[in-house]
Structure formats: structure tokens, C-alpha cells
C-alpha positions in Angstrom: 0.0 0.0 0.0 2.8 2.4 1.0 4.6 1.6 -2.3 1.4 2.3 -4.3 1.0 5.7 -2.4 4.6 6.7 -3.1 4.2 5.8 -6.8 1.0 7.8 -7.0 2.7 10.8 -5.5 5.6 10.4 -7.8 3.3 10.2 -10.9 1.4 13.3 -9.7 4.7 15.2 -9.1 5.8 14.3 -12.7 2.4 15.4 -14.0 2.5 18.7 -12.2 6.1 19.3 -13.2 5.2 18.6 -16.8 2.3 21.0 -16.5 4.5 23.7 -15.1 7.1 23.1 -17.9 4.3 23.3 -20.5 3.1 26.5 -18.9 6.4 28.2 -19.2 6.9 31.1 -21.6 9.4 29.8 -24.2 11.3 32.3 -26.3 13.5 31.9 -29.4 17.2 32.0 -28.6 17.6 35.4 -30.3 15.2 37.1 -27.8 16.9 37.4 -24.4 19.1 39.4 -22.1 21.4 42.1 -23.5 19.6 42.2 -26.9 19.4 45.3 -29.2 16.0 46.1 -30.6 15.7 47.9 -34.0 14.8 51.6 -33.8 12.2 53.3 -35.9 10.4 50.1 -36.9 7.7 47.9 -35.3 9.6 45.3 -33.3 8.5 41.7 -33.3 8.6 39.8 -30.0 7.4 36.2 -30.2 7.4 32.8 -28.5 5.1 30.1 -27.2 2.9 29.6 -24.1 -0.1 27.6 -23.2 -2.8 27.8 -25.9 -5.4 30.3 -25.2 -3.3 32.1 -22.6 -3.1 35.9 -22.6 0.5 37.0 -23.0 1.6 40.6 -22.1 4.8 42.2 -23.2 5.9 45.3 -21.4 8.9 47.5 -22.5 9.8 51.1 -22.5 6.4 52.3 -21.4 4.6 50.1 -23.9 2.3 47.2 -23.1 1.2 44.8 -25.8 -1.2 41.8 -25.3 -2.0 38.8 -27.4 -3.4 35.3 -27.0 -1.4 32.2 -27.6 -2.9 30.2 -30.5 -3.9 26.6 -30.7 -0.3 25.7 -31.3 0.8 27.9 -28.4 2.5 30.4 -30.6 2.2 34.1 -30.0 3.6 37.4 -31.4 3.3 41.1 -30.6 4.7 44.1 -32.3 6.1 47.0 -30.2 5.6 50.4 -31.6 8.6 52.1 -33.3 11.1 53.5 -30.7 13.9 56.0 -30.7 17.4 54.7 -30.1 18.4 54.4 -26.5 21.6 53.5 -24.7 19.7 53.2 -21.4 19.6 49.6 -20.3 16.0 48.6 -19.7 14.1 45.4 -18.8 11.4 43.7 -20.8 8.7 41.8 -18.9 6.8 39.0 -20.7 3.9 37.7 -18.5 1.4 34.9 -18.8 0.9 32.2 -16.2 4.5 32.7 -15.4 6.7 35.8 -15.9 10.0 36.3 -17.8 12.1 39.4 -17.2 14.8 40.2 -19.7 17.6 42.6 -18.6 19.9 45.2 -20.1 18.1 45.8 -23.4 19.0 48.6 -25.8 17.4 50.2 -28.8 19.4 51.0 -32.0 20.4 49.4 -35.2 20.4 45.6 -35.9 22.0 43.8 -38.8 22.4 40.1 -39.7 25.7 39.0 -41.3 26.0 35.7 -43.0 28.0 33.6 -45.5 30.8 31.1 -45.4 34.3 31.0 -43.9 35.4 34.5 -44.6 32.3 35.9 -42.8 32.6 33.3 -40.1 36.3 34.1 -39.7 36.5 34.7 -35.9 38.1 37.6 -34.0 40.6 35.2 -32.4 41.9 34.3 -35.8 42.0 37.9 -36.8 44.0 38.7 -33.6 46.6 36.1 -34.5 47.1 37.8 -37.9 47.2 41.3 -36.4 50.9 41.7 -36.4 51.6 39.5 -39.5 49.7 41.1 -42.3 51.3 43.9 -44.3 50.1 47.4 -44.6 47.9 49.6 -42.4 45.9 48.1 -39.6 44.0 49.3 -36.6 46.0 51.0 -33.9 45.1 48.3 -31.4 43.9 44.7 -31.2 40.1 44.9 -30.5 40.0 41.5 -29.0 42.2 42.8 -26.2 40.7 46.3 -25.9 37.0 46.2 -27.0 34.8 47.4 -24.1 31.9 49.4 -25.7 28.7 48.2 -24.0 26.6 49.6 -26.8 27.8 47.1 -29.3 26.1 43.8 -28.8 26.6 40.5 -30.6 24.6 37.3 -31.1 26.3 34.2 -32.5 23.9 31.8 -34.2 25.1 28.2 -33.4 23.2 25.8 -35.6 22.9 23.0 -33.0 21.7 25.3 -30.2 19.0 27.4 -31.8 15.9 25.5 -30.5 13.7 27.7 -28.3 14.1 27.3 -24.6 13.4 29.0 -21.2 17.0 30.1 -20.4 16.8 33.4 -22.2 20.6 33.7 -22.2 20.4 36.1 -25.2 23.1 38.4 -26.5 26.6 39.4 -25.4 28.4 42.7 -25.1 31.1 42.7 -27.8 34.1 42.2 -25.5 36.1 39.4 -23.9 35.5 35.8 -24.4 32.2 36.2 -26.3 33.9 38.3 -28.9 36.6 35.6 -29.6 34.4 33.4 -31.7 32.4 36.2 -33.3 32.7 37.2 -37.0 35.6 39.7 -37.4 34.1 41.3 -40.4 30.7 41.5 -38.6 32.3 43.1 -35.5 34.3 45.7 -37.3 31.3 46.6 -39.4 29.3 47.1 -36.2 32.2 49.2 -34.7 32.2 51.5 -37.8 28.5 51.9 -37.7 28.6 52.9 -34.1 31.4 55.4 -34.7 29.2 57.2 -37.2 25.7 56.7 -35.9 26.3 57.0 -32.1 23.5 54.6 -31.3 23.6 51.0 -30.0 24.4 48.4 -32.7 23.4 44.8 -32.6 25.1 42.3 -35.0 23.8 38.8 -35.5 26.3 36.4 -37.1 25.1 33.3 -38.9 27.8 31.8 -41.0 29.3 28.4 -41.8 32.8 27.7 -43.2 32.8 26.0 -46.7 29.0 26.5 -47.1 27.5 26.9 -50.6 24.7 29.3 -51.2 22.0 26.6 -51.5 21.8 25.7 -47.8 21.0 29.3 -47.0 17.9 29.4 -49.2 14.6 27.8 -48.2 14.4 24.6 -50.2 11.1 25.4 -52.0 12.5 28.7 -53.2 15.1 26.8 -55.4 12.4 24.9 -57.2 12.5 27.3 -60.1 13.8 27.2 -63.7 15.3 30.6 -64.6 14.9 32.0 -68.1 17.7 33.8 -69.9 17.3 36.9 -72.0 17.2 34.8 -75.2 14.3 32.8 -73.8 16.4 29.8 -72.9 15.1 27.9 -69.8 17.7 26.7 -67.4 17.3 23.5 -65.4 15.7 24.0 -61.9 18.2 25.5 -59.5 17.5 22.8 -56.9 19.0 20.3 -59.3 22.5 21.6 -58.3 22.4 19.9 -54.9 24.3 21.5 -52.1 21.9 20.6 -49.3 19.2 23.1 -50.1 17.7 24.8 -47.0 20.1 23.0 -44.5 21.3 26.2 -42.8 18.2 28.2 -43.6 16.2 25.8 -41.5 18.6 25.8 -38.6 20.3 29.2 -38.7 18.1 31.7 -40.5 14.5 30.5 -39.9 15.0 30.6 -36.0 15.9 34.3 -36.3 12.8 35.3 -38.4 11.1 37.7 -37.7 13.6 39.5 -35.5 13.4 43.1 -36.6 16.4 44.1 -38.6 17.9 47.1 -40.5 19.3 44.8 -43.2 21.8 42.1 -44.2 25.6 41.7 -44.8 26.7 38.8 -47.0 30.2 37.4 -47.7 30.1 34.1 -49.6 31.0 32.6 -52.9 34.4 30.8 -52.8 32.6 27.4 -52.8 30.7 28.4 -55.9 33.8 29.5 -57.6 35.4 26.2 -57.0 32.3 24.7 -58.8 32.9 27.1 -61.7 29.4 28.6 -61.2 28.6 31.9 -62.8 25.1 32.7 -64.2 23.4 30.0 -62.1 24.9 31.5 -59.0 23.6 34.9 -60.0 20.0 33.5 -60.0 20.6 31.7 -56.7 21.9 34.9 -55.2 18.9 36.9 -56.5 16.7 34.2 -55.0 18.4 34.4 -51.6 18.0 38.2 -51.5 14.4 38.3 -52.5 13.4 35.3 -50.4 15.0 36.7 -47.2 13.3 40.0 -47.8 10.0 38.2 -48.2 10.6 36.2 -45.0 11.0 39.5 -43.1 8.1 41.0 -45.0 10.1 43.9 -46.2 11.0 44.1 -49.9 13.2 47.1 -49.3 15.6 45.6 -46.7 19.2 46.6 -47.6 21.4 43.8 -48.7 25.2 44.5 -48.9 27.7 42.0 -49.9 31.4 41.4 -50.4 32.8 40.5 -53.8 35.2 37.7 -53.0 39.0 38.2 -53.0 41.6 37.3 -55.7 42.6 33.6 -55.3 44.5 31.1 -57.5 41.6 28.8 -58.3 43.4 27.8 -61.5 46.1 26.1 -59.3 43.5 24.0 -57.4 43.9 20.3 -57.7 40.3 19.6 -58.6 38.3 17.4 -61.0 37.0 20.6 -62.5 39.4 22.5 -64.7 39.8 26.1 -63.7 41.2 29.0 -65.8 42.4 32.4 -64.6 39.2 33.9 -65.9 36.7 31.8 -63.9 37.0 34.1 -60.9 36.4 37.3 -62.9 33.3 35.6 -64.5 32.1 34.9 -60.9 32.8 38.4 -59.9 30.6 39.4 -62.8 27.8 37.1 -61.6 28.0 38.6 -58.1 27.8 42.1 -59.4 24.6 41.3 -61.2 22.9 41.6 -57.7 23.5 45.3 -58.0 20.6 45.3 -60.4 18.3 44.6 -57.4 17.1 47.6 -55.4 18.9 48.5 -52.1 22.0 46.5 -52.7 25.7 47.4 -52.6 29.0 45.6 -53.2 32.3 45.9 -51.3 35.3 45.3 -53.5 38.3 43.9 -51.8 40.8 43.1 -54.6 43.4 45.1 -52.8 43.1 43.2 -49.5 45.2 40.1 -50.4 48.8 39.5 -49.6 48.9 36.1 -51.4 46.6 34.7 -54.0 47.3 31.3 -52.4 45.4 32.4 -49.3 41.7 31.7 -49.5 41.2 33.5 -46.1 43.1 36.8 -46.3 43.4 39.1 -43.4 42.3 42.7 -43.2 38.8 41.8 -41.9 38.8 45.1 -40.2 38.8 46.8 -43.6 36.2 44.4 -45.0 33.9 45.2 -42.1 34.6 48.9 -42.6 33.7 48.8 -46.3 30.5 47.0 -45.6 29.6 49.7 -43.0 30.4 52.4 -45.6 27.7 51.0 -47.9 25.2 51.1 -45.1 26.2 54.6 -43.9 25.8 56.0 -47.4 22.8 54.1 -48.7 20.8 53.2 -45.7 21.5 56.1 -43.3 21.7 58.8 -45.9 25.3 59.9 -45.2 25.9 60.7 -48.9 29.1 62.6 -48.1 30.7 59.2 -47.2 32.1 57.6 -50.3 31.2 53.9 -50.1 32.5 52.4 -53.4 35.4 52.5 -55.7 35.0 53.2 -59.4 32.3 51.1 -61.1 32.2 50.7 -64.9 29.6 52.8 -66.7 30.2 52.4 -70.4 32.7 53.1 -73.1 33.2 55.5 -76.0 35.5 54.5 -78.9 37.6 57.5 -80.1 39.7 56.4 -83.1 42.4 54.1 -81.8 41.4 54.6 -78.1 38.6 53.7 -75.8 37.3 56.1 -73.2 35.9 54.3 -70.1 33.4 56.0 -67.9 32.8 55.2 -64.2 30.4 55.9 -61.4 31.5 56.2 -57.8 34.5 58.3 -58.7 34.4 60.0 -55.3 36.7 63.1 -55.4 38.4 61.8 -58.4 40.1 58.8 -60.1 43.7 57.9 -59.0 46.5 55.5 -59.0 47.2 54.0 -55.5 51.0 54.1 -56.0 51.3 57.0 -58.5 52.4 54.6 -61.2 50.5 53.9 -64.5 47.2 52.0 -64.1 47.5 48.2 -64.2 45.4 45.3 -65.5 43.7 47.0 -68.4 43.4 45.2 -71.7 41.7 45.9 -75.1 40.6 43.9 -78.1 39.6 44.6 -81.7 36.9 42.8 -83.7 38.9 39.6 -83.5 38.3 39.4 -79.8 41.9 38.9 -78.9 42.9 41.0 -75.9 46.2 42.7 -75.4 47.6 44.6 -72.3 46.9 48.3 -72.7 48.1 51.6 -71.5 45.6 53.4 -69.3 45.6 57.1 -68.5 43.2 59.1 -66.3 41.8 62.0 -68.2 38.8 64.2 -67.2 37.7 61.6 -64.6 37.7 58.9 -67.2 40.3 56.3 -68.2 41.6 56.4 -71.7 42.9 53.0 -72.9 45.1 52.2 -75.9 47.5 49.7 -77.3 49.8 49.9 -80.3 48.8 46.2 -81.0 45.1 47.1 -81.4 44.4 49.7 -84.1 40.7 49.6 -84.0 39.6 48.7 -80.4 36.1 47.7 -79.6 36.3 46.0 -76.2 38.0 46.7 -72.9 38.5 44.6 -69.8 39.9 45.5 -66.4 41.3 43.1 -63.7 40.0 40.2 -65.8 42.3 37.7 -64.0 42.0 35.8 -60.7 45.3 37.4 -59.6 44.5 40.9 -60.5 45.2 43.4 -57.8 45.2 46.7 -59.6 46.4 50.1 -58.4 43.3 51.8 -59.9 41.2 53.5 -57.2 39.3 56.7 -56.4 41.0 59.3 -54.2 39.2 57.9 -51.2 41.4 54.8 -51.6 38.6 52.3 -52.6 39.5 50.0 -55.5 37.8 49.8 -58.8 35.5 46.8 -59.5 36.7 44.3 -62.2 34.6 44.5 -65.4 34.4 43.6 -69.1 32.7 45.9 -71.6 31.5 42.7 -73.5 29.5 41.4 -70.5 26.8 39.1 -72.0 24.7 39.3 -68.9 24.7 43.0 -68.4 20.9 43.5 -68.6 19.9 40.1 -67.2 18.0 41.4 -64.1 16.7 44.6 -65.6 
């Protein structure tokens, strides 16, 4: 009898314990202590509770209520707020109460991609004294202490919602060691110019292709080229479609953001992808914007660095022009609204290094795009020269550019490098290039009647052609067959 009684009590305890666990408010990992909420937009707060239960969210003088649905899910939208460096608590109440501490309001961005975006601050710190050229005056991993820069590292195996609410970290000390160096330095530059709290979410995986970052069903399309040719469905390319989207992007939706930073493509270049990558990239941009229900969300990306793909021991043959063709496919994303491209052809000490240093400068250039295009600081030059057409003048070609800043220049004062021209036969020869009236005039004694020009059309190209703000010109070819693809 006594054993039966003890067993009954134990069963009841388990039942009540289970009921209490079920009754707990459960939040996604990205909502927790120390988070930064996006200013000037409605802010989504969501989670689960007991079905039919009233959930109240209180923050910064606001109080929003909703009822958990049949599946227990609930979501509220806080009214747009001004930026605030004042740490405040958020209280979420139902049958139990969750109090989240030290919350700021400012600008929130998500950075994603493969190894060069994942490249951690601890690795950056090791390279600090080894890379050549200018670098920050101090090692941020040792000195960072700004409580208004917050970071959230998405770990794919630990994104299931729970009741711990550990949340975000201040960008300092141990939490910063494993965080994206490019992402951190981007946040640092944003804060230096905006003077409001900045939150950076990093969701990146080394070696990842683009397909895992796209919801699987979004790849079940067959793109059509300008001539009406239909390509095979994008999903046929494999690459584990949706794998990281499901585990590392979806759990963050719909956390309110200012926009995205993207640094990926080396894996696709090894696959010799060009135009098919352009369509996948377009799909990623549009589908993520749709997920966040904002077609205007900024999307800024890094054009991958020079690298000797042609030297790779691979079943696929690579030429020195495969990378320029891939650069071209990346640049097609600029046809989409609210996009921008950071060119980093000058940030490589060896084309044998797939993971070059200078991540502080990569992050800064991404931030320049946002400062100019998203935050309206148009006095900040955010790009180097970008090709804008040619004019044939007798035996020369005049090349026009946008993003000339305060003028075109040579980084080292020497003649411009990596220009080539061709006649009607399509055979290219190295050409002399001279800056004249904010254009570049290109000529070669070997080409009497030039019709085409190319710049930096080689995987090893690291030209000295810049604008006076020191930003490098983007590689191009005037005979780009895809120029109007996304128009």
C-alpha cells in the first residue's frame, strides 16, 4: 500500500512538473538578455505559451497583449522607438513571468555567409601583427569594451527555443573571440558614425555553398535567360538546399532588422558557377526580404577576393578567368534595389590564401555601404569606381565610371594596371591606361581599332586603380553578355 501511495505521489509530481514546464513562456534564442531592438520600426517579439493564454509584453512604457494560438505560438509588435543607450528590462507575462535585462534600442544587422564571414576575431587577432600594410592601432580582441555594441552568434545545433533566455553578449572578452571579425568591425564602424547602439547577428558556416542558406522550395524554379532559354531547376544543383536556412536563418525570423551583410561565394567559384549562381543569389536576396516581410531591406555583400583557383587540384578544370566571371555574376545583384557591393581586390597579400586578413577593412567597407545608402550619409564615399560604359575614339577607348568620389587615381602613383583591349577579332592585349577628365583612356599599339575593354580580368588581378578615397575599382568587361539580365 505504501509503495502504491509513493508511486502515485511520484506520478502526480511528474504530471504537475510537466504541466509547469508546459506553462512556461518559451522564447527563441535570439530574444533574451542584452539584446538590441531595432529603432524606428515595429519590433517583433514572439514565443510560445499555453494555448489560449493571454501574453503581455511590457517594454519602455509600452504594453502589448495577445493570445497564444492553438499551437501555443504568439507574437506582438512593439511600436517604433527611438534609439536608447539606457539599459531597460522587458517583462513578458502569462501564467509565469520572464524578465529580460539590459536591453538597448538601436540598429540591428544580420551578417551571413561562409568561412570569410565566419572568420573569428581570435583568428583575426593572430594575424594582427603579420599582415602587411595599415591596420588598426590596437587589437580589439584585447581592448574592446563598448557596452553599446552587442553580438549574437547563431550556433546551428543550439537554436531550439528554450526557457533560459541567455540572449546576447556585449562585444568584448570571451564572447567576442568566436564572433565574426568582419561583422564586429562593421558594427564598430556603424557605431562610430551613428552613435546609437548596434546589434550584430552572425550566422555563417565555413565552406558553405549558397543553396543551404535558401529555403528549399525557393530553389524549385527554372530561370529563363534573355534569349528565352530555360535553365534546369536551381534545386538540381544539390548543395543541401535549406540546410542552414532551416537551422540558422529561420530561427531568427522575424527578429526586426535594419538589413543584411553577406560574404560568400568561394565554394561556388570552385564549382565554376557563374550565371546559375547569379540566379541563386537573387533568390536568396528576394526570399530573405520576403521572410522579413520587407522588400526594401538593404542587402550589402562582399565581392570575393583574388585567389589562384586555377592552381587548385580539382576534378573541374579552372582558368584564370573563372573568378572574374564569378565576380561578374556577383555584381549582377547590384541590379536589385537597395544592394551594394564591397570590392576587396586590394586586401590580399597572397593569392594562395583563401582566407586573407584585413577583416577590419572588409567590415569597414560594408559599413560604408550602409552609412551612405541606408543612413543617408551621402558625403561618405562607399565604393570604388564602377564601370559605366565606353566610347570609342579612333584608336582609343574612353571608359566612364560611377562612384568616382573626389576623383580617379593610382594608388601608388604609377601607370594604371590590369587594363586590356581587343579589336573585332576578340583577342585581348595589355593596354596603357591614363586618367583624363575623370575617365580612363585605354590604348595599345597592337590594337588599331579597339572595340572592347577589360579590367582586372584575371584571378590574380590586384590593380592600383582607385578613387581618391582609396577604394579599389571593381573588375569588369565591356562585353558582359549578362549586363541586362535582371533589368
